[in-house]
NUTIVO-105667 format. One record per atom (N, C-alpha, C): residue number from 1; atom name; x, y, z. Coordinates in Angstrom, 1 decimal. Example, Ala and Ser with C-alpha at 12.3 -4.5 7.8 and 13.67 -1.06 7.14 Angstrom:
<gufis>
[1 'N' [13.2 -5.7 7.8]];
[1 'CA' [12.3 -4.5 7.8]];
[1 'C' [13.2 -3.3 7.8]];
[2 'N' [12.8 -2.2 7.1]];
[2 'CA' [13.7 -1.1 7.1]];
[2 'C' [12.9 0.0 7.9]];
</gufis>
This chain:
<gufis>
[1 'N' [16.6 25.1 7.3]];
[1 'CA' [14.9 25.9 6.6]];
[1 'C' [14.8 24.4 5.4]];
[2 'N' [13.5 23.8 5.9]];
[2 'CA' [12.5 22.6 6.0]];
[2 'C' [12.7 22.5 4.2]];
[3 'N' [12.9 21.4 3.4]];
[3 'CA' [12.1 21.2 2.6]];
[3 'C' [11.2 21.2 2.0]];
[4 'N' [10.7 22.3 1.1]];
[4 'CA' [8.7 22.1 0.9]];
[4 'C' [8.5 20.8 0.1]];
[5 'N' [7.1 20.5 1.2]];
[5 'CA' [6.5 18.7 0.8]];
[5 'C' [5.8 18.5 -0.3]];
[6 'N' [6.6 17.6 -0.8]];
[6 'CA' [5.4 17.2 -2.3]];
[6 'C' [4.5 16.3 -2.1]];
[7 'N' [3.6 16.5 -3.1]];
[7 'CA' [2.8 15.8 -2.6]];
[7 'C' [2.2 15.1 -4.1]];
[8 'N' [1.5 14.1 -4.2]];
[8 'CA' [1.0 13.2 -5.0]];
[8 'C' [-0.5 13.8 -5.3]];
[9 'N' [-0.9 14.0 -6.2]];
[9 'CA' [-2.6 14.1 -6.9]];
[9 'C' [-2.7 13.1 -7.1]];
[10 'N' [-4.0 12.6 -7.0]];
[10 'CA' [-5.0 11.2 -7.2]];
[10 'C' [-5.7 12.1 -8.4]];
[11 'N' [-6.2 11.9 -9.4]];
[11 'CA' [-7.0 12.2 -10.7]];
[11 'C' [-7.5 11.8 -11.5]];
[12 'N' [-6.8 10.4 -11.7]];
[12 'CA' [-7.3 9.1 -12.7]];
[12 'C' [-7.2 8.4 -12.6]];
[13 'N' [-7.3 7.4 -13.1]];
[13 'CA' [-6.9 5.4 -13.0]];
[13 'C' [-7.3 4.8 -13.4]];
[14 'N' [-6.0 3.9 -13.9]];
[14 'CA' [-6.7 3.3 -15.0]];
[14 'C' [-7.1 1.7 -14.0]];
[15 'N' [-8.1 1.5 -15.7]];
[15 'CA' [-8.8 0.3 -14.5]];
[15 'C' [-8.1 -1.4 -15.0]];
[16 'N' [-8.8 -2.2 -14.9]];
[16 'CA' [-7.9 -3.8 -15.1]];
[16 'C' [-8.6 -3.9 -16.5]];
[17 'N' [-9.5 -3.0 -17.0]];
[17 'CA' [-9.0 -2.8 -18.9]];
[17 'C' [-8.2 -2.5 -19.5]];
[18 'N' [-7.4 -1.9 -18.6]];
[18 'CA' [-6.5 -0.7 -18.8]];
[18 'C' [-7.4 0.6 -19.3]];
[19 'N' [-7.9 0.9 -19.4]];
[19 'CA' [-8.7 2.1 -19.2]];
[19 'C' [-8.9 3.6 -18.6]];
[20 'N' [-8.8 4.7 -19.4]];
[20 'CA' [-8.0 6.1 -17.3]];
[20 'C' [-8.7 6.4 -17.6]];
[21 'N' [-9.9 6.2 -16.4]];
[21 'CA' [-10.8 7.4 -15.8]];
[21 'C' [-10.2 8.1 -14.9]];
[22 'N' [-11.8 8.6 -14.6]];
[22 'CA' [-11.3 8.9 -13.0]];
[22 'C' [-12.0 8.1 -11.8]];
[23 'N' [-11.2 8.3 -10.9]];
[23 'CA' [-11.4 7.3 -9.7]];
[23 'C' [-12.9 6.9 -10.0]];
[24 'N' [-12.8 5.8 -8.9]];
[24 'CA' [-14.2 5.5 -8.5]];
[24 'C' [-15.5 5.8 -7.9]];
[25 'N' [-14.9 6.9 -6.7]];
[25 'CA' [-15.6 7.8 -6.3]];
[25 'C' [-15.0 9.6 -6.2]];
[26 'N' [-15.9 10.3 -6.1]];
[26 'CA' [-15.2 11.8 -6.0]];
[26 'C' [-14.4 12.2 -4.8]];
[27 'N' [-14.8 11.0 -3.6]];
[27 'CA' [-13.8 11.0 -2.4]];
[27 'C' [-12.3 10.6 -3.1]];
[28 'N' [-12.6 9.1 -4.2]];
[28 'CA' [-11.0 9.9 -4.4]];
[28 'C' [-9.8 10.3 -5.7]];
[29 'N' [-10.3 11.3 -5.3]];
[29 'CA' [-9.9 12.1 -6.1]];
[29 'C' [-9.1 12.8 -4.5]];
[30 'N' [-8.3 12.6 -4.5]];
[30 'CA' [-7.4 12.7 -3.5]];
[30 'C' [-5.7 13.4 -3.3]];
[31 'N' [-4.9 14.1 -2.4]];
[31 'CA' [-3.6 14.4 -2.2]];
[31 'C' [-3.5 13.7 -1.1]];
[32 'N' [-2.1 13.7 -1.5]];
[32 'CA' [-1.6 12.2 -0.7]];
[32 'C' [0.2 13.1 -0.2]];
[33 'N' [0.7 12.8 0.3]];
[33 'CA' [2.1 13.7 0.9]];
[33 'C' [3.7 12.8 0.3]];
[34 'N' [4.1 12.6 0.2]];
[34 'CA' [5.4 11.5 -0.7]];
[34 'C' [6.8 11.7 0.4]];
[35 'N' [7.0 10.4 1.1]];
[35 'CA' [8.3 10.7 1.8]];
[35 'C' [9.1 11.1 0.5]];
[36 'N' [10.9 11.6 1.2]];
[36 'CA' [11.3 12.4 0.3]];
[36 'C' [12.3 10.8 -0.3]];
[37 'N' [12.2 9.4 -0.4]];
[37 'CA' [13.5 8.6 -0.5]];
[37 'C' [11.7 8.7 -1.9]];
[38 'N' [10.8 8.5 -1.5]];
[38 'CA' [9.7 8.1 -2.9]];
[38 'C' [9.9 9.0 -4.2]];
[39 'N' [10.5 10.5 -3.7]];
[39 'CA' [10.5 11.1 -4.2]];
[39 'C' [12.1 11.2 -5.0]];
[40 'N' [12.0 11.1 -4.7]];
[40 'CA' [13.6 10.7 -4.8]];
[40 'C' [13.4 9.7 -6.6]];
[41 'N' [12.9 8.4 -5.6]];
[41 'CA' [12.9 6.7 -6.1]];
[41 'C' [11.9 7.8 -7.5]];
[42 'N' [10.9 7.8 -7.8]];
[42 'CA' [9.8 8.3 -8.5]];
[42 'C' [10.9 9.6 -10.1]];
[43 'N' [11.9 10.9 -9.0]];
[43 'CA' [12.5 11.2 -9.8]];
[43 'C' [13.7 10.4 -11.0]];
[44 'N' [14.0 9.3 -10.5]];
[44 'CA' [14.8 9.0 -11.0]];
[44 'C' [14.5 8.0 -12.0]];
[45 'N' [13.2 7.5 -11.6]];
[45 'CA' [12.3 6.7 -12.7]];
[45 'C' [11.6 7.3 -13.5]];
[46 'N' [11.2 8.9 -13.6]];
[46 'CA' [10.9 9.5 -14.7]];
[46 'C' [11.8 9.7 -15.8]];
[47 'N' [13.2 9.5 -15.5]];
[47 'CA' [14.6 9.6 -16.3]];
[47 'C' [14.7 8.0 -17.6]];
[48 'N' [14.3 7.5 -16.6]];
[48 'CA' [14.7 5.9 -17.0]];
[48 'C' [13.2 5.4 -17.9]];
[49 'N' [11.6 5.5 -17.2]];
[49 'CA' [10.6 4.7 -17.8]];
[49 'C' [10.5 4.6 -19.1]];
[50 'N' [10.0 4.4 -19.8]];
[50 'CA' [9.0 4.0 -21.4]];
[50 'C' [8.3 5.7 -21.2]];
[51 'N' [8.5 6.6 -22.1]];
[51 'CA' [7.8 7.0 -22.6]];
[51 'C' [6.5 6.8 -23.9]];
[52 'N' [6.0 7.4 -23.5]];
[52 'CA' [4.4 7.1 -24.5]];
[52 'C' [3.3 8.0 -24.0]];
[53 'N' [2.4 8.9 -25.5]];
[53 'CA' [1.0 9.8 -25.1]];
[53 'C' [0.6 9.8 -24.6]];
[54 'N' [0.8 8.8 -23.3]];
[54 'CA' [-0.3 9.0 -22.0]];
[54 'C' [0.7 9.7 -20.6]];
[55 'N' [2.2 9.3 -20.4]];
[55 'CA' [3.0 10.5 -19.9]];
[55 'C' [2.4 10.1 -18.1]];
[56 'N' [2.4 8.4 -18.7]];
[56 'CA' [2.2 8.0 -17.2]];
[56 'C' [3.5 7.1 -16.2]];
[57 'N' [3.9 7.3 -15.2]];
[57 'CA' [4.3 6.7 -14.1]];
[57 'C' [4.9 6.0 -14.2]];
[58 'N' [3.9 4.3 -15.1]];
[58 'CA' [4.6 3.4 -14.4]];
[58 'C' [3.5 2.4 -16.4]];
[59 'N' [4.0 2.4 -16.7]];
[59 'CA' [3.6 2.3 -18.0]];
[59 'C' [4.6 1.3 -18.8]];
[60 'N' [4.2 0.8 -19.3]];
[60 'CA' [4.6 -0.8 -20.3]];
[60 'C' [5.9 -0.8 -20.6]];
[61 'N' [5.8 -1.2 -22.0]];
[61 'CA' [7.4 -0.7 -22.5]];
[61 'C' [7.1 -0.5 -23.5]];
[62 'N' [6.0 -0.3 -24.3]];
[62 'CA' [5.5 0.6 -25.2]];
[62 'C' [5.2 2.3 -25.0]];
[63 'N' [5.1 2.2 -23.0]];
[63 'CA' [4.6 3.3 -22.5]];
[63 'C' [3.3 3.6 -22.8]];
[64 'N' [2.3 2.7 -22.8]];
[64 'CA' [1.4 2.6 -22.7]];
[64 'C' [1.0 1.4 -20.5]];
[65 'N' [-0.7 1.6 -21.0]];
[65 'CA' [-0.7 1.3 -19.6]];
[65 'C' [-0.6 -0.5 -19.0]];
[66 'N' [0.3 -0.8 -18.0]];
[66 'CA' [0.8 -1.7 -18.0]];
[66 'C' [-0.5 -2.2 -17.4]];
[67 'N' [-0.5 -3.9 -17.4]];
[67 'CA' [-1.7 -4.7 -16.9]];
[67 'C' [-1.8 -5.4 -15.8]];
[68 'N' [-2.4 -5.2 -15.1]];
[68 'CA' [-2.2 -6.3 -13.8]];
[68 'C' [-1.8 -7.9 -14.0]];
[69 'N' [-2.4 -8.5 -14.5]];
[69 'CA' [-1.3 -9.3 -14.9]];
[69 'C' [-0.8 -9.0 -14.4]];
[70 'N' [0.8 -8.6 -15.3]];
[70 'CA' [2.0 -8.2 -15.3]];
[70 'C' [2.7 -7.7 -14.2]];
[71 'N' [1.7 -6.7 -13.5]];
[71 'CA' [2.4 -6.6 -12.4]];
[71 'C' [2.9 -7.4 -11.4]];
[72 'N' [1.2 -7.7 -11.6]];
[72 'CA' [1.7 -9.4 -10.1]];
[72 'C' [2.1 -9.8 -10.8]];
[73 'N' [2.4 -10.4 -12.4]];
[73 'CA' [3.0 -11.8 -11.9]];
[73 'C' [4.5 -11.4 -12.4]];
[74 'N' [5.1 -10.3 -12.9]];
[74 'CA' [6.1 -9.7 -12.8]];
[74 'C' [6.9 -9.3 -12.0]];
[75 'N' [6.0 -8.3 -11.4]];
[75 'CA' [6.3 -7.6 -10.1]];
[75 'C' [6.9 -7.8 -8.9]];
[76 'N' [4.8 -8.2 -8.5]];
[76 'CA' [4.3 -8.2 -6.9]];
[76 'C' [5.0 -9.8 -6.0]];
[77 'N' [4.7 -10.4 -7.5]];
[77 'CA' [4.8 -12.1 -7.2]];
[77 'C' [6.0 -12.2 -6.3]];
[78 'N' [7.4 -12.0 -7.8]];
[78 'CA' [8.3 -11.9 -7.4]];
[78 'C' [9.2 -11.7 -6.2]];
[79 'N' [8.5 -10.2 -6.2]];
[79 'CA' [9.5 -9.5 -4.8]];
[79 'C' [9.1 -10.8 -3.0]];
[80 'N' [8.0 -10.7 -3.8]];
[80 'CA' [7.1 -11.6 -2.0]];
[80 'C' [7.9 -13.0 -1.9]];
[81 'N' [7.9 -13.6 -3.4]];
[81 'CA' [9.1 -15.0 -2.8]];
[81 'C' [10.0 -14.7 -2.5]];
[82 'N' [11.1 -13.5 -3.6]];
[82 'CA' [12.0 -13.2 -2.8]];
[82 'C' [12.1 -12.3 -1.7]];
[83 'N' [11.4 -11.8 -0.9]];
[83 'CA' [11.7 -11.2 0.5]];
[83 'C' [11.5 -12.5 1.2]];
[84 'N' [10.8 -14.0 1.1]];
[84 'CA' [10.5 -14.7 1.4]];
[84 'C' [9.3 -14.5 2.1]];
[85 'N' [8.5 -13.6 1.4]];
[85 'CA' [6.5 -13.6 1.6]];
[85 'C' [6.1 -14.3 0.9]];
[86 'N' [5.9 -15.7 1.7]];
[86 'CA' [5.2 -17.0 0.6]];
[86 'C' [5.3 -18.2 1.1]];
[87 'N' [5.0 -19.5 0.9]];
[87 'CA' [4.1 -20.7 1.0]];
[87 'C' [5.0 -21.1 0.2]];
[88 'N' [5.1 -22.6 1.0]];
[88 'CA' [5.7 -24.0 -0.2]];
[88 'C' [4.2 -24.4 -0.7]];
[89 'N' [4.5 -25.0 -2.1]];
[89 'CA' [3.5 -25.3 -2.9]];
[89 'C' [4.0 -26.9 -2.7]];
[90 'N' [2.6 -27.6 -2.0]];
[90 'CA' [2.2 -28.9 -1.8]];
[90 'C' [1.3 -29.3 -2.4]];
[91 'N' [1.9 -31.2 -3.0]];
[91 'CA' [0.8 -31.8 -3.4]];
[91 'C' [-0.5 -32.6 -2.7]];
[92 'N' [-1.3 -32.9 -3.5]];
[92 'CA' [-2.5 -33.3 -2.7]];
[92 'C' [-2.3 -34.7 -1.4]];
[93 'N' [-0.7 -35.4 -1.2]];
[93 'CA' [-0.3 -36.0 -0.4]];
[93 'C' [0.1 -35.2 0.7]];
[94 'N' [0.1 -33.3 0.4]];
[94 'CA' [0.7 -32.6 1.7]];
[94 'C' [2.6 -32.5 1.4]];
[95 'N' [3.1 -33.1 0.2]];
[95 'CA' [4.5 -33.4 -0.1]];
[95 'C' [4.8 -32.3 -0.8]];
[96 'N' [6.3 -31.3 -0.1]];
[96 'CA' [6.1 -30.1 -0.9]];
[96 'C' [6.7 -30.8 -2.6]];
[97 'N' [6.1 -29.9 -3.4]];
[97 'CA' [6.4 -29.6 -5.2]];
[97 'C' [7.4 -28.6 -5.0]];
[98 'N' [8.8 -30.0 -5.9]];
[98 'CA' [10.1 -29.0 -6.4]];
[98 'C' [10.3 -29.2 -8.0]];
[99 'N' [10.7 -28.2 -7.8]];
[99 'CA' [10.8 -27.3 -9.7]];
[99 'C' [11.9 -28.7 -10.5]];
[100 'N' [12.2 -28.1 -11.5]];
[100 'CA' [12.7 -29.3 -12.3]];
[100 'C' [14.5 -28.2 -11.9]];
[101 'N' [14.7 -27.9 -11.0]];
[101 'CA' [16.0 -28.1 -10.1]];
[101 'C' [15.9 -28.8 -9.2]];
[102 'N' [15.3 -29.6 -8.8]];
[102 'CA' [15.2 -30.1 -7.0]];
[102 'C' [14.8 -28.2 -6.3]];
[103 'N' [14.2 -27.7 -6.6]];
[103 'CA' [14.2 -26.6 -5.6]];
[103 'C' [12.4 -26.7 -5.1]];
[104 'N' [12.4 -26.3 -3.9]];
[104 'CA' [11.0 -26.3 -3.3]];
[104 'C' [10.5 -25.3 -4.3]];
[105 'N' [9.2 -25.5 -4.6]];
[105 'CA' [8.4 -24.2 -5.4]];
[105 'C' [7.4 -23.9 -4.3]];
[106 'N' [7.4 -22.2 -4.5]];
[106 'CA' [7.0 -21.6 -3.6]];
[106 'C' [6.1 -20.3 -4.0]];
[107 'N' [4.9 -20.2 -3.5]];
[107 'CA' [3.7 -19.2 -4.1]];
[107 'C' [4.2 -18.1 -2.9]];
[108 'N' [3.2 -16.5 -3.6]];
[108 'CA' [2.9 -15.3 -2.5]];
[108 'C' [1.6 -15.7 -2.6]];
[109 'N' [1.7 -14.8 -1.4]];
[109 'CA' [0.7 -15.1 -0.1]];
[109 'C' [-0.6 -13.9 -0.6]];
[110 'N' [0.2 -13.1 -0.9]];
[110 'CA' [-1.0 -11.8 -1.0]];
[110 'C' [-0.7 -10.7 -2.8]];
[111 'N' [-2.0 -10.8 -2.5]];
[111 'CA' [-2.5 -10.0 -4.0]];
[111 'C' [-2.2 -8.6 -3.6]];
[112 'N' [-2.0 -8.0 -4.9]];
[112 'CA' [-1.8 -6.4 -5.1]];
[112 'C' [-2.8 -5.5 -4.0]];
[113 'N' [-3.8 -5.9 -3.2]];
[113 'CA' [-4.3 -4.7 -2.6]];
[113 'C' [-4.3 -4.7 -1.4]];
[114 'N' [-3.0 -5.9 -1.0]];
[114 'CA' [-2.3 -6.0 0.1]];
[114 'C' [-1.2 -4.9 0.2]];
[115 'N' [-1.4 -4.3 -1.1]];
[115 'CA' [-0.3 -2.9 -0.6]];
[115 'C' [-1.2 -2.2 -0.2]];
[116 'N' [-2.5 -1.9 -0.2]];
[116 'CA' [-3.4 -0.8 0.2]];
[116 'C' [-3.6 -0.8 1.6]];
[117 'N' [-3.5 -2.6 1.9]];
[117 'CA' [-4.0 -2.6 3.5]];
[117 'C' [-2.5 -2.6 4.7]];
[118 'N' [-1.5 -2.3 4.5]];
[118 'CA' [-0.2 -2.1 4.6]];
[118 'C' [-0.5 -0.8 5.0]];
[119 'N' [-0.2 -0.5 3.8]];
[119 'CA' [-0.4 1.3 4.0]];
[119 'C' [-1.2 1.9 4.9]];
[120 'N' [-2.1 1.7 5.1]];
[120 'CA' [-3.3 2.4 6.4]];
[120 'C' [-2.9 1.6 7.2]];
[121 'N' [-2.5 0.2 7.3]];
[121 'CA' [-1.9 -0.2 8.8]];
[121 'C' [-1.1 0.9 9.0]];
[122 'N' [0.4 1.2 7.6]];
[122 'CA' [1.3 1.6 8.7]];
[122 'C' [1.2 3.3 9.2]];
[123 'N' [-0.5 3.5 8.2]];
[123 'CA' [-0.9 5.9 8.7]];
[123 'C' [-1.1 5.3 10.4]];
[124 'N' [-2.1 3.8 10.4]];
[124 'CA' [-2.6 4.2 11.6]];
[124 'C' [-2.1 3.5 12.9]];
[125 'N' [-0.9 2.6 13.0]];
[125 'CA' [0.3 2.4 14.0]];
[125 'C' [0.7 3.6 14.8]];
[126 'N' [0.7 3.7 16.0]];
[126 'CA' [2.2 4.4 16.8]];
[126 'C' [3.1 4.4 15.8]];
[127 'N' [3.3 5.4 16.8]];
[127 'CA' [4.7 5.9 16.5]];
[127 'C' [5.8 5.2 16.4]];
[128 'N' [5.9 4.8 18.0]];
[128 'CA' [7.0 4.1 18.4]];
[128 'C' [7.0 2.8 18.5]];
[129 'N' [5.8 2.1 17.2]];
[129 'CA' [5.9 1.1 16.9]];
[129 'C' [5.9 1.5 15.1]];
[130 'N' [6.8 3.1 14.6]];
[130 'CA' [7.2 2.3 13.0]];
[130 'C' [6.1 3.2 12.4]];
[131 'N' [4.9 3.3 13.0]];
[131 'CA' [4.1 3.7 12.2]];
[131 'C' [4.2 5.3 12.7]];
[132 'N' [3.1 6.1 11.4]];
[132 'CA' [2.7 7.2 11.4]];
[132 'C' [1.2 8.4 12.7]];
[133 'N' [1.1 6.8 13.0]];
[133 'CA' [0.0 7.8 14.3]];
[133 'C' [-1.0 8.6 13.3]];
[134 'N' [-2.1 8.5 12.3]];
[134 'CA' [-2.6 9.6 12.1]];
[134 'C' [-3.7 9.4 12.5]];
[135 'N' [-4.6 10.7 12.8]];
[135 'CA' [-6.4 10.5 13.0]];
[135 'C' [-6.9 9.8 12.1]];
[136 'N' [-8.1 9.4 12.1]];
[136 'CA' [-8.9 8.4 11.3]];
[136 'C' [-9.0 9.4 10.4]];
[137 'N' [-9.8 10.5 10.0]];
[137 'CA' [-10.2 10.7 8.7]];
[137 'C' [-9.0 11.0 8.4]];
[138 'N' [-8.4 11.9 8.5]];
[138 'CA' [-6.5 12.0 8.0]];
[138 'C' [-6.8 10.6 6.7]];
[139 'N' [-6.6 9.3 7.9]];
[139 'CA' [-6.5 8.0 6.3]];
[139 'C' [-7.4 8.0 6.1]];
[140 'N' [-8.9 8.3 6.3]];
[140 'CA' [-9.9 8.2 5.4]];
[140 'C' [-9.5 8.8 4.6]];
[141 'N' [-9.1 9.5 4.3]];
[141 'CA' [-9.0 11.3 3.3]];
[141 'C' [-7.9 10.2 2.5]];
[142 'N' [-7.0 9.9 3.1]];
[142 'CA' [-5.6 9.3 2.0]];
[142 'C' [-5.8 8.0 1.7]];
[143 'N' [-6.9 7.2 1.7]];
[143 'CA' [-7.2 5.9 1.3]];
[143 'C' [-8.2 6.7 -0.2]];
[144 'N' [-9.0 7.6 0.3]];
[144 'CA' [-10.0 8.0 -0.8]];
[144 'C' [-11.2 7.6 -0.1]];
[145 'N' [-11.2 7.3 0.1]];
[145 'CA' [-13.3 6.8 1.3]];
[145 'C' [-14.1 7.4 1.5]];
[146 'N' [-15.1 7.3 0.5]];
[146 'CA' [-15.9 8.7 1.0]];
[146 'C' [-17.0 8.3 2.3]];
[147 'N' [-16.8 7.8 3.6]];
[147 'CA' [-17.2 8.2 4.6]];
[147 'C' [-16.4 7.3 5.7]];
[148 'N' [-15.6 7.8 6.7]];
[148 'CA' [-15.7 7.7 7.9]];
[148 'C' [-15.7 6.0 8.1]];
[149 'N' [-16.8 5.8 8.5]];
[149 'CA' [-17.2 4.4 8.3]];
[149 'C' [-16.9 2.9 8.4]];
[150 'N' [-17.3 3.4 6.7]];
[150 'CA' [-16.2 2.5 5.6]];
[150 'C' [-15.1 2.5 6.1]];
[151 'N' [-13.9 3.3 6.5]];
[151 'CA' [-12.4 3.0 7.2]];
[151 'C' [-12.5 2.8 8.9]];
[152 'N' [-13.5 2.7 9.2]];
[152 'CA' [-13.8 2.3 10.8]];
[152 'C' [-14.0 1.5 10.7]];
[153 'N' [-15.0 1.0 9.8]];
[153 'CA' [-15.3 -0.8 9.5]];
[153 'C' [-14.0 -1.4 8.9]];
[154 'N' [-14.0 -0.9 7.6]];
[154 'CA' [-12.5 -2.1 7.8]];
[154 'C' [-11.0 -2.0 8.5]];
[155 'N' [-11.0 -0.8 9.6]];
[155 'CA' [-9.8 -0.5 9.9]];
[155 'C' [-9.7 -0.2 11.2]];
[156 'N' [-11.2 -0.4 11.6]];
[156 'CA' [-11.2 0.1 13.0]];
[156 'C' [-10.4 -0.8 14.3]];
[157 'N' [-9.8 -2.0 13.7]];
[157 'CA' [-10.0 -3.1 15.2]];
[157 'C' [-8.0 -2.6 14.5]];
[158 'N' [-7.2 -1.8 14.1]];
[158 'CA' [-5.7 -1.4 14.0]];
[158 'C' [-6.0 -0.1 15.2]];
[159 'N' [-6.5 0.8 14.9]];
[159 'CA' [-6.6 1.8 15.9]];
[159 'C' [-6.3 0.9 17.5]];
[160 'N' [-5.7 1.9 18.2]];
[160 'CA' [-5.0 1.4 19.6]];
[160 'C' [-6.1 2.4 20.5]];
[161 'N' [-6.5 1.4 21.1]];
[161 'CA' [-8.0 0.8 22.3]];
[161 'C' [-7.4 1.9 22.9]];
[162 'N' [-6.4 2.0 23.7]];
[162 'CA' [-6.1 2.9 25.0]];
[162 'C' [-6.9 3.2 26.4]];
[163 'N' [-7.3 1.4 26.1]];
[163 'CA' [-8.0 1.3 27.4]];
[163 'C' [-7.7 0.4 28.4]];
[164 'N' [-6.2 0.0 28.0]];
[164 'CA' [-5.6 -0.5 28.7]];
[164 'C' [-5.1 0.2 30.6]];
[165 'N' [-4.5 -0.8 31.2]];
[165 'CA' [-4.6 -0.2 32.9]];
[165 'C' [-3.3 0.3 32.6]];
[166 'N' [-2.5 0.8 32.0]];
[166 'CA' [-1.3 1.7 31.8]];
[166 'C' [-2.0 3.3 31.5]];
[167 'N' [-2.1 2.8 30.5]];
[167 'CA' [-3.0 4.4 29.6]];
[167 'C' [-3.8 4.7 30.6]];
[168 'N' [-5.0 4.2 31.6]];
[168 'CA' [-5.6 4.6 31.7]];
[168 'C' [-5.6 5.7 33.3]];
[169 'N' [-4.0 4.7 34.1]];
[169 'CA' [-4.0 5.7 35.6]];
[169 'C' [-3.2 6.2 34.5]];
[170 'N' [-1.9 6.8 33.1]];
[170 'CA' [-1.1 7.5 32.9]];
[170 'C' [-2.3 8.5 32.9]];
[171 'N' [-3.9 8.5 32.2]];
[171 'CA' [-4.6 9.6 31.8]];
[171 'C' [-5.1 9.7 33.3]];
[172 'N' [-5.6 9.5 34.3]];
[172 'CA' [-6.0 9.5 35.5]];
[172 'C' [-4.6 11.0 35.9]];
[173 'N' [-3.6 9.9 36.3]];
[173 'CA' [-2.8 11.2 37.0]];
[173 'C' [-2.6 13.0 35.8]];
[174 'N' [-2.7 12.4 34.8]];
[174 'CA' [-3.1 13.6 34.2]];
[174 'C' [-4.4 14.8 34.4]];
[175 'N' [-5.3 13.8 33.9]];
[175 'CA' [-6.6 14.5 34.9]];
[175 'C' [-6.8 14.5 35.9]];
[176 'N' [-6.5 14.5 37.1]];
[176 'CA' [-6.6 14.6 38.8]];
[176 'C' [-5.4 15.0 39.2]];
[177 'N' [-3.7 15.1 38.7]];
[177 'CA' [-2.6 15.4 39.5]];
[177 'C' [-2.0 14.5 40.2]];
</gufis>
């Protein structure tokens, strides 16, 4: 028997000023299916996370809205550096800057919005390349874009072209026999 699919319902957001409000557009209210590993991690986190009156999934230590600065500085930047997704800090002369322990100082390469772009590219990429290979319309809905034009303007270059010689020859064989 197949397990029931669990979905995330996006109905509100916290803005950069820690104010809870509706998504920026009507299309921002959406439903996104969650992989089992994410569901498991969220269930585990729910038992351990700080409790607050807002019943947030990722609150700060007091159970309130976590600031974007803390999420970035305490979580995302150290994670990138630990994963090696970083660059060396250099002085004006091009020399690598060292910390007080003599280790090179590293800086993260990406901001939080890069996670959204990763998700979009994962949804677009072909299955044989580790992606989901979803149709453009589904990706538009998952990203909460109000128009397919936005999705295609931003991510259209990532979709497989399908016009290379091998693909055309294969299509010709299927069509003409």
